[in-house]
matplotlib code that plots the C-alpha trace (Angstrom):
import matplotlib.pyplot as plt

x = [0.0, 1.2, 1.0, -0.6, -0.3, 3.5, 3.3, 1.4, -2.0, -5.0, -8.2, -10.1, -7.3, -7.1, -10.9, -10.5, -7.6, -9.5, -12.5, -10.2, -8.4, -11.5, -12.0, -8.8, -9.5, -11.1, -8.3, -5.6, -6.9, -7.5, -5.5, -3.7, -2.1, -0.5, 2.5, 3.4, 3.3, 7.0, 8.0, 10.8, 12.2, 12.4, 13.6, 16.5, 17.5, 16.4, 14.9, 15.7, 12.9]
y = [0.0, 3.5, 6.3, 8.9, 11.7, 11.3, 11.6, 14.9, 13.4, 14.3, 12.3, 14.4, 14.0, 10.3, 10.0, 11.8, 9.6, 6.5, 7.5, 8.2, 4.9, 2.8, 2.4, 0.4, -1.8, -4.7, -5.0, -4.4, -7.0, -9.7, -12.9, -12.0, -9.0, -11.0, -11.4, -7.8, -8.6, -9.4, -7.3, -5.2, -8.2, -10.2, -7.2, -6.8, -10.4, -11.8, -15.0, -17.0, -16.4]
z = [0.0, -0.8, 1.8, -0.5, 2.0, 2.1, -1.7, -1.5, -2.5, -0.3, 0.1, -2.5, -5.0, -4.4, -5.0, -8.3, -9.4, -8.3, -10.5, -13.5, -13.1, -12.4, -16.2, -16.3, -13.2, -14.9, -17.4, -14.9, -12.5, -15.1, -15.0, -18.2, -16.6, -13.8, -16.1, -15.1, -11.3, -11.3, -14.3, -12.7, -10.9, -14.1, -16.1, -13.8, -14.2, -10.8, -12.0, -8.8, -6.3]

ax = plt.figure().add_subplot(projection="3d")
ax.plot(x, y, z, "-o")
ax.set_aspect("equal")
plt.show()
């Protein structure tokens, strides 16, 4: 979880962002997108988990 306040995002701003990003939620949370869960780890060559 990200501490939005520490990133300079207040509750109202977070709600606005959430509403904008909601259109992507179904696609982003689909099983096909799970390939990106470890994207940066794999990109950096850390294949041994």
